[in-house]
C-alpha positions as CSV (number, residue, x, y, z in Angstrom):
1,M,130.3,90.3,82.7
2,K,129.8,94.1,82.5
3,V,127.3,95.4,85.0
4,V,125.7,98.8,84.3
5,R,123.8,100.7,86.9
6,S,120.8,102.9,86.0
7,K,121.4,106.6,86.2
8,V,118.4,106.8,88.6
9,I,118.5,104.2,91.3
10,G,117.7,103.7,95.0
11,Y,115.2,105.6,97.2
12,C,113.1,108.5,95.9
13,F,112.7,111.6,98.0
14,G,109.4,110.4,99.5
15,V,110.7,107.0,100.6
16,S,114.0,108.5,101.9
17,N,112.0,111.0,104.0
18,T,109.8,108.1,105.4
19,I,113.0,106.1,106.3
20,N,114.4,109.1,108.2
21,K,111.1,109.7,110.0
22,A,110.9,106.0,111.0
23,E,114.4,106.3,112.6
24,E,113.3,109.4,114.4
25,C,110.1,107.6,115.7
26,I,112.1,104.7,117.0
27,Q,114.6,106.9,118.8
28,R,111.8,109.0,120.3
29,S,109.9,105.9,121.4
30,R,113.0,104.6,123.2
31,E,113.5,108.0,124.9
32,E,109.9,108.3,126.0
33,N,109.4,104.6,126.6
34,L,106.4,104.4,124.2
35,P,105.4,101.8,121.7
36,C,106.2,102.6,118.0
37,Y,104.0,101.8,115.1
38,S,103.7,102.3,111.3
39,I,100.2,102.7,110.0
40,G,100.2,100.1,107.2
41,Q,103.3,98.7,105.7
42,L,106.1,101.2,106.1
43,I,107.3,101.0,102.4
44,H,107.0,98.3,99.7
45,N,110.2,96.5,100.6
46,K,110.1,93.5,103.0
47,D,113.8,93.7,104.0
48,V,113.4,97.3,105.1
49,V,110.2,96.5,106.9
50,E,111.8,93.6,108.7
51,H,114.7,95.8,109.7
52,F,112.5,98.4,111.4
53,T,110.4,95.6,113.0
54,S,113.6,94.3,114.6
55,Q,114.2,97.8,115.9
56,G,110.8,97.9,117.6
57,M,108.4,99.4,115.0
58,R,105.2,97.4,114.7
59,N,102.9,97.4,111.8
60,S,99.3,98.4,112.6
61,E,96.1,98.8,110.5
62,S,93.9,100.2,113.3
63,P,94.4,101.6,116.8
64,D,91.9,99.2,118.2
65,G,93.4,97.1,121.0
66,L,96.8,98.8,120.9
67,E,98.7,100.6,123.6
68,P,98.9,104.3,122.5
69,G,102.3,105.4,121.3
70,I,104.0,107.0,118.3
71,A,102.4,106.2,114.9
72,L,104.1,106.9,111.6
73,V,102.0,107.8,108.5
74,R,103.9,106.3,105.5
75,A,104.8,108.0,102.3
76,H,101.6,106.8,100.6
77,G,99.4,108.6,103.1
78,I,96.3,107.2,104.8
79,P,92.6,108.0,104.9
80,E,91.8,111.0,107.1
81,R,89.2,109.0,109.1
82,L,91.9,106.5,110.0
83,R,94.2,109.3,111.1
84,H,91.5,110.7,113.3
85,Q,90.9,107.3,114.9
86,Y,94.6,107.1,116.0
87,E,94.5,110.7,117.3
88,K,91.4,110.1,119.3
89,A,92.9,106.9,120.7
90,G,95.8,109.0,122.1
91,F,98.5,108.2,119.6
92,T,101.1,110.8,118.6
93,I,101.1,111.0,114.8
94,V,104.3,111.6,112.8
95,D,103.5,112.3,109.2
96,S,105.8,111.2,106.4
97,T,103.3,111.5,103.5
98,C,105.1,112.3,100.3
99,P,104.6,116.0,99.5
100,I,103.4,115.1,96.0
101,V,100.8,112.7,97.4
102,A,99.7,115.3,100.0
103,K,99.3,117.9,97.2
104,G,97.0,115.5,95.3
105,A,94.9,115.0,98.5
106,D,94.7,118.8,99.0
107,T,93.6,119.3,95.4
108,I,90.7,116.9,95.9
109,R,89.6,118.7,99.1
110,K,89.8,122.2,97.5
111,A,87.9,121.0,94.4
112,A,85.2,119.4,96.4
113,Q,84.8,122.6,98.5
114,K,84.2,124.5,95.2
115,G,81.5,122.0,94.3
116,Y,83.6,120.3,91.6
117,N,83.3,116.6,90.8
118,T,86.5,114.7,91.6
119,V,88.0,111.7,89.8
120,I,90.9,109.6,91.0
121,I,92.9,107.5,88.6
122,G,94.8,104.8,90.5
123,V,95.6,101.1,91.0
124,K,92.7,99.4,92.9
125,G,93.7,98.6,96.5
126,H,97.0,100.5,96.4
127,A,97.8,102.4,99.6
128,E,98.0,105.8,97.9
129,T,94.7,105.3,96.1
130,I,93.0,104.3,99.4
131,G,94.4,107.4,101.0
132,L,93.1,109.7,98.2
133,L,89.7,108.1,98.4
134,G,89.7,108.8,102.1
135,V,90.2,112.6,101.8
136,E,87.6,114.6,103.8
137,L,86.3,118.1,103.9
138,P,87.3,120.4,106.8
139,D,84.1,119.6,108.6
140,G,84.9,115.9,108.6
141,S,82.3,114.9,105.9
142,G,83.5,112.5,103.2
143,I,84.0,113.3,99.5
144,R,82.6,111.1,96.8
145,S,85.4,110.6,94.3
146,H,84.9,108.5,91.2
147,L,87.7,105.9,90.9
148,I,89.2,104.8,87.5
149,C,91.6,101.9,87.6
150,G,91.8,101.4,83.8
151,M,90.3,102.1,80.5
152,D,87.2,99.9,81.1
153,D,86.4,102.0,84.2
154,A,86.8,105.2,82.2
155,R,84.3,103.9,79.6
156,R,81.9,102.8,82.3
157,L,82.0,106.2,83.9
158,C,81.4,108.0,80.7
159,G,78.6,105.6,79.7
160,S,76.8,105.8,83.0
161,K,76.0,109.5,82.6
162,V,76.6,110.0,86.3
163,L,78.6,113.0,85.3
164,A,77.2,115.4,82.7
165,E,79.3,116.2,79.7
166,D,79.7,119.8,80.8
167,A,80.3,119.0,84.5
168,N,83.2,120.6,86.3
169,I,85.6,117.8,86.9
170,V,89.1,117.7,88.6
171,V,91.2,114.6,88.1
172,V,94.0,113.4,90.4
173,V,96.2,110.5,89.4
174,Q,98.2,108.2,91.7
175,T,101.9,109.2,91.6
176,T,103.1,105.7,90.5
177,F,100.3,104.9,88.0
178,P,101.6,103.7,84.7
179,E,102.3,106.8,82.5
180,K,101.3,105.2,79.2
181,E,97.9,103.9,80.6
182,F,97.3,107.3,82.2
183,Q,97.8,109.2,79.0
184,A,95.3,106.8,77.2
185,I,92.7,107.4,79.9
186,R,93.4,111.1,79.8
187,R,92.8,111.4,76.1
188,Y,89.6,109.4,76.4
189,L,88.1,111.5,79.2
190,K,89.0,114.7,77.4
191,T,86.8,113.6,74.5
192,A,83.9,112.8,76.8
193,F,83.9,115.9,79.2
194,S,84.3,119.5,78.1
195,K,85.2,120.9,81.5
196,I,87.6,118.3,82.8
197,R,90.9,119.4,84.3
198,F,93.9,117.2,85.2
199,S,95.7,118.5,88.2
200,N,98.7,116.3,88.0
201,S,100.5,113.5,86.1
202,P,102.3,110.5,87.5
203,C,105.3,111.5,89.7
204,G,108.1,113.1,87.7
205,A,110.6,111.0,89.6
206,T,108.8,107.9,88.5
207,E,108.9,109.1,84.9
208,T,112.6,109.9,85.1
209,R,113.3,106.5,86.6
210,G,111.5,104.9,83.7
211,K,113.4,106.8,81.1
212,A,116.7,105.8,82.7
213,A,115.5,102.1,82.7
214,L,114.8,102.4,78.9
215,D,118.2,103.9,78.3
216,L,119.8,101.1,80.3
217,A,117.9,98.5,78.2
218,S,119.3,100.1,75.0
219,Q,122.9,99.6,76.1
220,T,122.8,96.1,77.7
221,D,121.8,92.5,76.8
222,A,119.4,92.1,79.7
223,V,118.0,94.1,82.7
224,I,117.4,93.2,86.3
225,V,114.8,95.2,88.1
226,I,115.3,95.2,91.9
227,G,112.3,95.9,94.2
228,G,109.4,94.7,96.3
229,K,106.9,92.4,94.6
230,N,104.1,94.7,95.8
231,S,105.8,97.9,94.5
232,E,103.8,99.4,91.6
233,N,106.7,101.5,90.4
234,T,109.0,98.4,90.4
235,K,106.4,96.5,88.3
236,G,106.2,99.5,86.0
237,L,109.9,99.4,85.3
238,A,109.7,95.8,84.5
239,R,106.9,96.4,82.1
240,L,108.7,99.2,80.3
241,V,111.8,97.2,79.8
242,A,109.8,94.1,78.6
243,E,108.2,96.3,75.9
244,T,111.6,96.9,74.4
245,G,112.0,93.2,73.8
246,K,115.0,92.9,76.1
247,P,115.0,90.1,78.7
248,V,114.0,91.4,82.1
249,Y,114.3,89.7,85.5
250,S,112.5,91.0,88.6
251,I,114.0,90.2,92.0
252,E,113.6,91.5,95.5
253,N,117.1,90.9,96.9
254,D,120.2,88.7,96.5
255,K,118.3,85.7,97.8
256,D,116.4,85.6,94.5
257,L,119.7,85.1,92.6
258,D,119.5,81.3,92.7
259,E,121.8,79.0,90.8
260,A,119.4,78.7,87.8
261,L,119.1,82.5,87.4
262,L,122.8,83.1,87.8
263,C,123.5,80.5,85.2
264,K,121.1,82.3,82.8
265,L,122.5,85.7,83.6
266,S,126.1,84.5,83.0
267,S,125.2,84.0,79.3
268,Y,125.0,87.7,78.8
269,S,128.0,89.9,78.2
270,S,126.3,92.9,79.8
271,V,123.5,93.3,82.3
272,G,121.8,96.4,83.5
273,I,120.4,96.9,87.0
274,C,117.7,99.4,88.0
275,S,115.4,99.6,91.0
276,G,112.1,100.7,92.3
277,S,111.9,103.7,94.6
278,S,111.8,101.7,97.8
279,T,114.9,99.6,97.2
280,P,117.9,100.4,99.5
281,T,121.3,101.0,98.0
282,S,122.8,98.3,100.2
283,T,120.6,95.7,98.5
284,I,121.6,97.1,95.1
285,R,125.3,97.0,95.9
286,T,125.1,93.4,97.1
287,I,123.5,92.2,93.9
288,E,125.9,94.2,91.9
289,E,128.9,92.6,93.6
290,I,127.5,89.1,92.9
291,L,126.9,89.8,89.2
292,E,130.4,91.3,88.8
293,K,131.9,88.0,89.8
294,L,130.1,86.1,86.9
């Protein structure tokens, strides 16, 4: 079997930065004899999370009941109120928020300071969306942003008349929100509001990864997408490939390559492999080696 790698694979910059910061936090915690925590799941990859857990980094959702130590803010960012809670409890914060995510949060803050209405387009319950909804003004007061998770939400917002047609509106979109769905929502909102401004689009790295996956699908018989089951950008890659009509298989690691799946994959003369932005190269290489033996 011929195994073809995507031209864009492995960690994105934001995840790579978080991994480096996590290693620094663990080293520092050992030197200073302090507990080490991540605020929320470190990244959307259980193998990587388990590795850092084994090194002493504990997952935390709140500082309550915890011994103060070093706490890492993940790439998705966190609500500012939660950050303040850790700081007030005596934790040392190490921030690995992706610069693109941080820019979106800053846009929301500045727009609100100018009196503009803010709208967030994002996946409901996603860590980045929660962080954007938790942006505060410099005085600590909250910002009421309108959340749109899909076209139905966009229609409801327009129909509610909560925002006037000529209201000043700034829109920020989650970096890994599906591009195709975002563009549809964008077109719809532009017809409803005359003074709406879109400050960003889904992350360029996510778009580039998607284009590479489509290119991969065009030159292989089937595609394997490697990544965490709760990773939005991994799910997005699988959706893109599926839309081409090519068979697509989503797996987290080599343990998912059971006998039944390997038997199915062996029927193809060529298989492409791509990955979400939180998938380590070691996992990719292990899977690649298994497939090359088929």
